[in-house]
TORKOL-4160 file (C-alpha; in steps of 0.2 Angstrom, whole numbers, padded with zeros to 4 digits, m for minus):
305
<pt num="1" X="m0184" Y="0047" Z="0267"/>
<pt num="2" X="m0169" Y="0051" Z="0257"/>
<pt num="3" X="m0154" Y="0056" Z="0266"/>
<pt num="4" X="m0146" Y="0073" Z="0260"/>
<pt num="5" X="m0128" Y="0074" Z="0259"/>
<pt num="6" X="m0116" Y="0089" Z="0257"/>
<pt num="7" X="m0102" Y="0090" Z="0243"/>
<pt num="8" X="m0089" Y="0085" Z="0256"/>
<pt num="9" X="m0099" Y="0069" Z="0260"/>
<pt num="10" X="m0106" Y="0074" Z="0277"/>
<pt num="11" X="m0125" Y="0072" Z="0281"/>
<pt num="12" X="m0133" Y="0089" Z="0277"/>
<pt num="13" X="m0142" Y="0091" Z="0294"/>
<pt num="14" X="m0150" Y="0107" Z="0290"/>
<pt num="15" X="m0158" Y="0101" Z="0274"/>
<pt num="16" X="m0164" Y="0085" Z="0284"/>
<pt num="17" X="m0173" Y="0095" Z="0297"/>
<pt num="18" X="m0180" Y="0107" Z="0284"/>
<pt num="19" X="m0187" Y="0092" Z="0273"/>
<pt num="20" X="m0195" Y="0084" Z="0289"/>
<pt num="21" X="m0204" Y="0100" Z="0292"/>
<pt num="22" X="m0210" Y="0101" Z="0274"/>
<pt num="23" X="m0216" Y="0083" Z="0273"/>
<pt num="24" X="m0226" Y="0086" Z="0289"/>
<pt num="25" X="m0233" Y="0102" Z="0283"/>
<pt num="26" X="m0238" Y="0094" Z="0267"/>
<pt num="27" X="m0249" Y="0082" Z="0276"/>
<pt num="28" X="m0240" Y="0065" Z="0277"/>
<pt num="29" X="m0245" Y="0054" Z="0291"/>
<pt num="30" X="m0229" Y="0046" Z="0296"/>
<pt num="31" X="m0210" Y="0047" Z="0292"/>
<pt num="32" X="m0198" Y="0032" Z="0288"/>
<pt num="33" X="m0180" Y="0038" Z="0289"/>
<pt num="34" X="m0165" Y="0026" Z="0285"/>
<pt num="35" X="m0173" Y="0014" Z="0273"/>
<pt num="36" X="m0166" Y="0009" Z="0257"/>
<pt num="37" X="m0171" Y="0026" Z="0249"/>
<pt num="38" X="m0161" Y="0034" Z="0263"/>
<pt num="39" X="m0145" Y="0025" Z="0258"/>
<pt num="40" X="m0145" Y="0017" Z="0276"/>
<pt num="41" X="m0131" Y="0005" Z="0270"/>
<pt num="42" X="m0120" Y="0020" Z="0267"/>
<pt num="43" X="m0122" Y="0027" Z="0285"/>
<pt num="44" X="m0110" Y="0024" Z="0299"/>
<pt num="45" X="m0119" Y="0018" Z="0315"/>
<pt num="46" X="m0116" Y="0034" Z="0324"/>
<pt num="47" X="m0123" Y="0044" Z="0309"/>
<pt num="48" X="m0138" Y="0033" Z="0308"/>
<pt num="49" X="m0142" Y="0036" Z="0327"/>
<pt num="50" X="m0139" Y="0054" Z="0326"/>
<pt num="51" X="m0150" Y="0055" Z="0310"/>
<pt num="52" X="m0164" Y="0047" Z="0319"/>
<pt num="53" X="m0163" Y="0059" Z="0333"/>
<pt num="54" X="m0163" Y="0074" Z="0322"/>
<pt num="55" X="m0178" Y="0068" Z="0313"/>
<pt num="56" X="m0187" Y="0065" Z="0329"/>
<pt num="57" X="m0182" Y="0082" Z="0335"/>
<pt num="58" X="m0188" Y="0091" Z="0319"/>
<pt num="59" X="m0205" Y="0081" Z="0319"/>
<pt num="60" X="m0209" Y="0087" Z="0337"/>
<pt num="61" X="m0221" Y="0073" Z="0340"/>
<pt num="62" X="m0233" Y="0078" Z="0326"/>
<pt num="63" X="m0232" Y="0061" Z="0317"/>
<pt num="64" X="m0226" Y="0043" Z="0321"/>
<pt num="65" X="m0208" Y="0039" Z="0316"/>
<pt num="66" X="m0204" Y="0021" Z="0310"/>
<pt num="67" X="m0185" Y="0019" Z="0307"/>
<pt num="68" X="m0177" Y="0008" Z="0294"/>
<pt num="69" X="m0168" Y="m0005" Z="0304"/>
<pt num="70" X="m0162" Y="m0021" Z="0295"/>
<pt num="71" X="m0148" Y="m0034" Z="0297"/>
<pt num="72" X="m0145" Y="m0051" Z="0290"/>
<pt num="73" X="m0141" Y="m0058" Z="0306"/>
<pt num="74" X="m0154" Y="m0059" Z="0320"/>
<pt num="75" X="m0142" Y="m0055" Z="0334"/>
<pt num="76" X="m0136" Y="m0039" Z="0326"/>
<pt num="77" X="m0154" Y="m0034" Z="0321"/>
<pt num="78" X="m0159" Y="m0035" Z="0339"/>
<pt num="79" X="m0144" Y="m0025" Z="0345"/>
<pt num="80" X="m0149" Y="m0011" Z="0332"/>
<pt num="81" X="m0167" Y="m0011" Z="0338"/>
<pt num="82" X="m0162" Y="m0010" Z="0356"/>
<pt num="83" X="m0151" Y="0006" Z="0352"/>
<pt num="84" X="m0166" Y="0014" Z="0343"/>
<pt num="85" X="m0178" Y="0011" Z="0358"/>
<pt num="86" X="m0167" Y="0021" Z="0368"/>
<pt num="87" X="m0171" Y="0037" Z="0358"/>
<pt num="88" X="m0187" Y="0045" Z="0364"/>
<pt num="89" X="m0199" Y="0048" Z="0350"/>
<pt num="90" X="m0196" Y="0033" Z="0340"/>
<pt num="91" X="m0212" Y="0023" Z="0338"/>
<pt num="92" X="m0207" Y="0008" Z="0328"/>
<pt num="93" X="m0195" Y="0000" Z="0316"/>
<pt num="94" X="m0196" Y="m0006" Z="0298"/>
<pt num="95" X="m0186" Y="m0021" Z="0296"/>
<pt num="96" X="m0183" Y="m0031" Z="0280"/>
<pt num="97" X="m0180" Y="m0049" Z="0276"/>
<pt num="98" X="m0162" Y="m0055" Z="0281"/>
<pt num="99" X="m0153" Y="m0051" Z="0265"/>
<pt num="100" X="m0139" Y="m0062" Z="0258"/>
<pt num="101" X="m0141" Y="m0076" Z="0270"/>
<pt num="102" X="m0158" Y="m0081" Z="0261"/>
<pt num="103" X="m0166" Y="m0091" Z="0276"/>
<pt num="104" X="m0181" Y="m0102" Z="0274"/>
<pt num="105" X="m0198" Y="m0097" Z="0279"/>
<pt num="106" X="m0196" Y="m0104" Z="0296"/>
<pt num="107" X="m0179" Y="m0095" Z="0298"/>
<pt num="108" X="m0188" Y="m0078" Z="0292"/>
<pt num="109" X="m0202" Y="m0081" Z="0305"/>
<pt num="110" X="m0190" Y="m0084" Z="0319"/>
<pt num="111" X="m0179" Y="m0069" Z="0314"/>
<pt num="112" X="m0194" Y="m0057" Z="0314"/>
<pt num="113" X="m0201" Y="m0065" Z="0330"/>
<pt num="114" X="m0185" Y="m0063" Z="0339"/>
<pt num="115" X="m0184" Y="m0045" Z="0334"/>
<pt num="116" X="m0202" Y="m0042" Z="0340"/>
<pt num="117" X="m0199" Y="m0051" Z="0357"/>
<pt num="118" X="m0184" Y="m0041" Z="0361"/>
<pt num="119" X="m0192" Y="m0023" Z="0359"/>
<pt num="120" X="m0207" Y="m0013" Z="0365"/>
<pt num="121" X="m0207" Y="m0004" Z="0349"/>
<pt num="122" X="m0220" Y="m0008" Z="0335"/>
<pt num="123" X="m0213" Y="m0018" Z="0321"/>
<pt num="124" X="m0217" Y="m0016" Z="0303"/>
<pt num="125" X="m0211" Y="m0031" Z="0292"/>
<pt num="126" X="m0203" Y="m0026" Z="0275"/>
<pt num="127" X="m0204" Y="m0039" Z="0261"/>
<pt num="128" X="m0193" Y="m0034" Z="0247"/>
<pt num="129" X="m0186" Y="m0049" Z="0238"/>
<pt num="130" X="m0178" Y="m0039" Z="0224"/>
<pt num="131" X="m0165" Y="m0033" Z="0237"/>
<pt num="132" X="m0164" Y="m0047" Z="0249"/>
<pt num="133" X="m0165" Y="m0062" Z="0238"/>
<pt num="134" X="m0180" Y="m0070" Z="0248"/>
<pt num="135" X="m0198" Y="m0068" Z="0248"/>
<pt num="136" X="m0209" Y="m0068" Z="0264"/>
<pt num="137" X="m0224" Y="m0079" Z="0259"/>
<pt num="138" X="m0242" Y="m0074" Z="0265"/>
<pt num="139" X="m0244" Y="m0089" Z="0277"/>
<pt num="140" X="m0228" Y="m0083" Z="0286"/>
<pt num="141" X="m0234" Y="m0065" Z="0287"/>
<pt num="142" X="m0250" Y="m0072" Z="0294"/>
<pt num="143" X="m0241" Y="m0081" Z="0308"/>
<pt num="144" X="m0231" Y="m0066" Z="0312"/>
<pt num="145" X="m0247" Y="m0055" Z="0313"/>
<pt num="146" X="m0251" Y="m0065" Z="0328"/>
<pt num="147" X="m0237" Y="m0057" Z="0338"/>
<pt num="148" X="m0244" Y="m0042" Z="0347"/>
<pt num="149" X="m0231" Y="m0028" Z="0342"/>
<pt num="150" X="m0229" Y="m0034" Z="0324"/>
<pt num="151" X="m0242" Y="m0021" Z="0317"/>
<pt num="152" X="m0240" Y="m0022" Z="0298"/>
<pt num="153" X="m0230" Y="m0025" Z="0283"/>
<pt num="154" X="m0223" Y="m0015" Z="0269"/>
<pt num="155" X="m0226" Y="m0026" Z="0254"/>
<pt num="156" X="m0213" Y="m0024" Z="0240"/>
<pt num="157" X="m0214" Y="m0041" Z="0232"/>
<pt num="158" X="m0222" Y="m0033" Z="0216"/>
<pt num="159" X="m0234" Y="m0047" Z="0215"/>
<pt num="160" X="m0252" Y="m0041" Z="0217"/>
<pt num="161" X="m0259" Y="m0058" Z="0219"/>
<pt num="162" X="m0247" Y="m0062" Z="0234"/>
<pt num="163" X="m0251" Y="m0045" Z="0242"/>
<pt num="164" X="m0270" Y="m0048" Z="0240"/>
<pt num="165" X="m0267" Y="m0065" Z="0248"/>
<pt num="166" X="m0258" Y="m0056" Z="0263"/>
<pt num="167" X="m0273" Y="m0044" Z="0265"/>
<pt num="168" X="m0285" Y="m0059" Z="0266"/>
<pt num="169" X="m0274" Y="m0069" Z="0277"/>
<pt num="170" X="m0270" Y="m0056" Z="0291"/>
<pt num="171" X="m0282" Y="m0050" Z="0305"/>
<pt num="172" X="m0290" Y="m0033" Z="0302"/>
<pt num="173" X="m0279" Y="m0024" Z="0314"/>
<pt num="174" X="m0263" Y="m0029" Z="0304"/>
<pt num="175" X="m0259" Y="m0015" Z="0291"/>
<pt num="176" X="m0253" Y="m0019" Z="0274"/>
<pt num="177" X="m0244" Y="m0004" Z="0265"/>
<pt num="178" X="m0239" Y="m0003" Z="0247"/>
<pt num="179" X="m0220" Y="m0003" Z="0245"/>
<pt num="180" X="m0220" Y="0001" Z="0227"/>
<pt num="181" X="m0228" Y="0017" Z="0221"/>
<pt num="182" X="m0233" Y="0010" Z="0204"/>
<pt num="183" X="m0244" Y="m0003" Z="0213"/>
<pt num="184" X="m0250" Y="0009" Z="0227"/>
<pt num="185" X="m0268" Y="0011" Z="0219"/>
<pt num="186" X="m0271" Y="m0007" Z="0215"/>
<pt num="187" X="m0265" Y="m0012" Z="0233"/>
<pt num="188" X="m0276" Y="0001" Z="0241"/>
<pt num="189" X="m0291" Y="m0006" Z="0231"/>
<pt num="190" X="m0288" Y="m0024" Z="0238"/>
<pt num="191" X="m0287" Y="m0018" Z="0256"/>
<pt num="192" X="m0270" Y="m0009" Z="0259"/>
<pt num="193" X="m0271" Y="0006" Z="0271"/>
<pt num="194" X="m0257" Y="0017" Z="0263"/>
<pt num="195" X="m0241" Y="0018" Z="0254"/>
<pt num="196" X="m0223" Y="0020" Z="0260"/>
<pt num="197" X="m0217" Y="0030" Z="0246"/>
<pt num="198" X="m0202" Y="0035" Z="0236"/>
<pt num="199" X="m0212" Y="0048" Z="0226"/>
<pt num="200" X="m0218" Y="0056" Z="0242"/>
<pt num="201" X="m0201" Y="0063" Z="0244"/>
<pt num="202" X="m0204" Y="0075" Z="0230"/>
<pt num="203" X="m0223" Y="0076" Z="0230"/>
<pt num="204" X="m0229" Y="0073" Z="0248"/>
<pt num="205" X="m0245" Y="0082" Z="0247"/>
<pt num="206" X="m0250" Y="0074" Z="0230"/>
<pt num="207" X="m0247" Y="0056" Z="0236"/>
<pt num="208" X="m0256" Y="0060" Z="0252"/>
<pt num="209" X="m0271" Y="0067" Z="0243"/>
<pt num="210" X="m0271" Y="0052" Z="0231"/>
<pt num="211" X="m0270" Y="0039" Z="0246"/>
<pt num="212" X="m0283" Y="0048" Z="0256"/>
<pt num="213" X="m0295" Y="0049" Z="0241"/>
<pt num="214" X="m0293" Y="0030" Z="0238"/>
<pt num="215" X="m0296" Y="0027" Z="0257"/>
<pt num="216" X="m0312" Y="0038" Z="0256"/>
<pt num="217" X="m0318" Y="0028" Z="0241"/>
<pt num="218" X="m0316" Y="0043" Z="0229"/>
<pt num="219" X="m0309" Y="0033" Z="0215"/>
<pt num="220" X="m0311" Y="0046" Z="0202"/>
<pt num="221" X="m0300" Y="0058" Z="0210"/>
<pt num="222" X="m0288" Y="0044" Z="0216"/>
<pt num="223" X="m0286" Y="0038" Z="0198"/>
<pt num="224" X="m0284" Y="0056" Z="0191"/>
<pt num="225" X="m0270" Y="0060" Z="0203"/>
<pt num="226" X="m0262" Y="0043" Z="0200"/>
<pt num="227" X="m0262" Y="0046" Z="0181"/>
<pt num="228" X="m0255" Y="0063" Z="0182"/>
<pt num="229" X="m0240" Y="0058" Z="0193"/>
<pt num="230" X="m0237" Y="0041" Z="0186"/>
<pt num="231" X="m0223" Y="0046" Z="0174"/>
<pt num="232" X="m0214" Y="0053" Z="0189"/>
<pt num="233" X="m0217" Y="0038" Z="0199"/>
<pt num="234" X="m0210" Y="0027" Z="0186"/>
<pt num="235" X="m0196" Y="0040" Z="0182"/>
<pt num="236" X="m0190" Y="0037" Z="0200"/>
<pt num="237" X="m0184" Y="0020" Z="0195"/>
<pt num="238" X="m0175" Y="0023" Z="0178"/>
<pt num="239" X="m0159" Y="0022" Z="0188"/>
<pt num="240" X="m0156" Y="0013" Z="0205"/>
<pt num="241" X="m0166" Y="0021" Z="0219"/>
<pt num="242" X="m0163" Y="0034" Z="0226"/>
<pt num="243" X="m0153" Y="0042" Z="0212"/>
<pt num="244" X="m0168" Y="0049" Z="0202"/>
<pt num="245" X="m0178" Y="0055" Z="0217"/>
<pt num="246" X="m0163" Y="0064" Z="0224"/>
<pt num="247" X="m0160" Y="0072" Z="0207"/>
<pt num="248" X="m0178" Y="0078" Z="0207"/>
<pt num="249" X="m0177" Y="0085" Z="0224"/>
<pt num="250" X="m0161" Y="0094" Z="0219"/>
<pt num="251" X="m0170" Y="0102" Z="0204"/>
<pt num="252" X="m0183" Y="0108" Z="0216"/>
<pt num="253" X="m0170" Y="0116" Z="0226"/>
<pt num="254" X="m0173" Y="0106" Z="0242"/>
<pt num="255" X="m0156" Y="0096" Z="0243"/>
<pt num="256" X="m0139" Y="0095" Z="0234"/>
<pt num="257" X="m0138" Y="0080" Z="0222"/>
<pt num="258" X="m0125" Y="0071" Z="0232"/>
<pt num="259" X="m0123" Y="0053" Z="0236"/>
<pt num="260" X="m0111" Y="0040" Z="0243"/>
<pt num="261" X="m0103" Y="0027" Z="0233"/>
<pt num="262" X="m0109" Y="0016" Z="0225"/>
<pt num="263" X="m0124" Y="0028" Z="0222"/>
<pt num="264" X="m0120" Y="0040" Z="0208"/>
<pt num="265" X="m0128" Y="0056" Z="0200"/>
<pt num="266" X="m0140" Y="0051" Z="0186"/>
<pt num="267" X="m0133" Y="0052" Z="0168"/>
<pt num="268" X="m0137" Y="0067" Z="0158"/>
<pt num="269" X="m0151" Y="0058" Z="0148"/>
<pt num="270" X="m0160" Y="0054" Z="0164"/>
<pt num="271" X="m0158" Y="0071" Z="0171"/>
<pt num="272" X="m0165" Y="0079" Z="0156"/>
<pt num="273" X="m0180" Y="0068" Z="0156"/>
<pt num="274" X="m0183" Y="0071" Z="0175"/>
<pt num="275" X="m0181" Y="0090" Z="0172"/>
<pt num="276" X="m0194" Y="0089" Z="0159"/>
<pt num="277" X="m0206" Y="0080" Z="0170"/>
<pt num="278" X="m0203" Y="0092" Z="0185"/>
<pt num="279" X="m0207" Y="0107" Z="0173"/>
<pt num="280" X="m0223" Y="0099" Z="0166"/>
<pt num="281" X="m0229" Y="0094" Z="0184"/>
<pt num="282" X="m0226" Y="0112" Z="0190"/>
<pt num="283" X="m0214" Y="0106" Z="0204"/>
<pt num="284" X="m0202" Y="0120" Z="0203"/>
<pt num="285" X="m0210" Y="0133" Z="0215"/>
<pt num="286" X="m0196" Y="0141" Z="0225"/>
<pt num="287" X="m0192" Y="0135" Z="0242"/>
<pt num="288" X="m0200" Y="0146" Z="0255"/>
<pt num="289" X="m0190" Y="0161" Z="0260"/>
<pt num="290" X="m0180" Y="0158" Z="0276"/>
<pt num="291" X="m0181" Y="0139" Z="0274"/>
<pt num="292" X="m0165" Y="0130" Z="0269"/>
<pt num="293" X="m0166" Y="0116" Z="0256"/>
<pt num="294" X="m0174" Y="0101" Z="0262"/>
<pt num="295" X="m0171" Y="0083" Z="0262"/>
<pt num="296" X="m0180" Y="0068" Z="0269"/>
<pt num="297" X="m0194" Y="0057" Z="0264"/>
<pt num="298" X="m0210" Y="0052" Z="0271"/>
<pt num="299" X="m0223" Y="0039" Z="0269"/>
<pt num="300" X="m0241" Y="0044" Z="0264"/>
<pt num="301" X="m0252" Y="0032" Z="0274"/>
<pt num="302" X="m0269" Y="0030" Z="0282"/>
<pt num="303" X="m0272" Y="0043" Z="0295"/>
<pt num="304" X="m0275" Y="0029" Z="0308"/>
<pt num="305" X="m0259" Y="0020" Z="0303"/>
């Protein structure tokens, strides 16, 4: 989920609630607020906890909610998870490799194990070396999959061979999600169960339809949808995420294009390109009457995820 802001820098709570409702009505299967796409690092802790509560309230129990909750020290990560589990309606956490500290594989294993052992919430691992500086290897993921409440991983290594090895190394109940939209279909083809998606902020129904088609072995439809929306999927990363996707949502009338430093509005060349894509894909339908602009993102995933 993106986090919508007002021009004065505050969180746009009304837009957040509206976007949650739109995402669920569009058919997504679970929500992931306060991840990197949600500019979590720019949120005060009090805002972070309130944002989670607002998302839970707006979702009304219709879909599971996994909250982005990462820290580069284990003690503080555990403290943050304990605060989340005090919010009724939170189902789990999405927690990334410890950034900046760059621990060993054993250090990562013990970090994630400590988080899992100190909460009753479900834990989704998040492997994103491009942001954290370290890679969680398949053999370490397989060890973590033995912990009862470690239920899956968002794999954003960008390495299809590694992700395939993860799929083969973990037990059947452990869910592997694509963490990069541009690799969603390849990862689904080797055994992934869904995608935790940036693009689904703007095209939730379409990303869900593509994912469901692949999981139902309708590869012709899945490939058609993938090809159609691939330019937008790639366009979301012309500039640092979430700058482009928030620009697209603003063009669609669902949020204001506001960020917190060091994020910035996209440059005019990028905006012109994204506006062209949005027009070509027919995404400029007006927001329903009576519904304020929206702003949050979801994850298109397997119905049983």
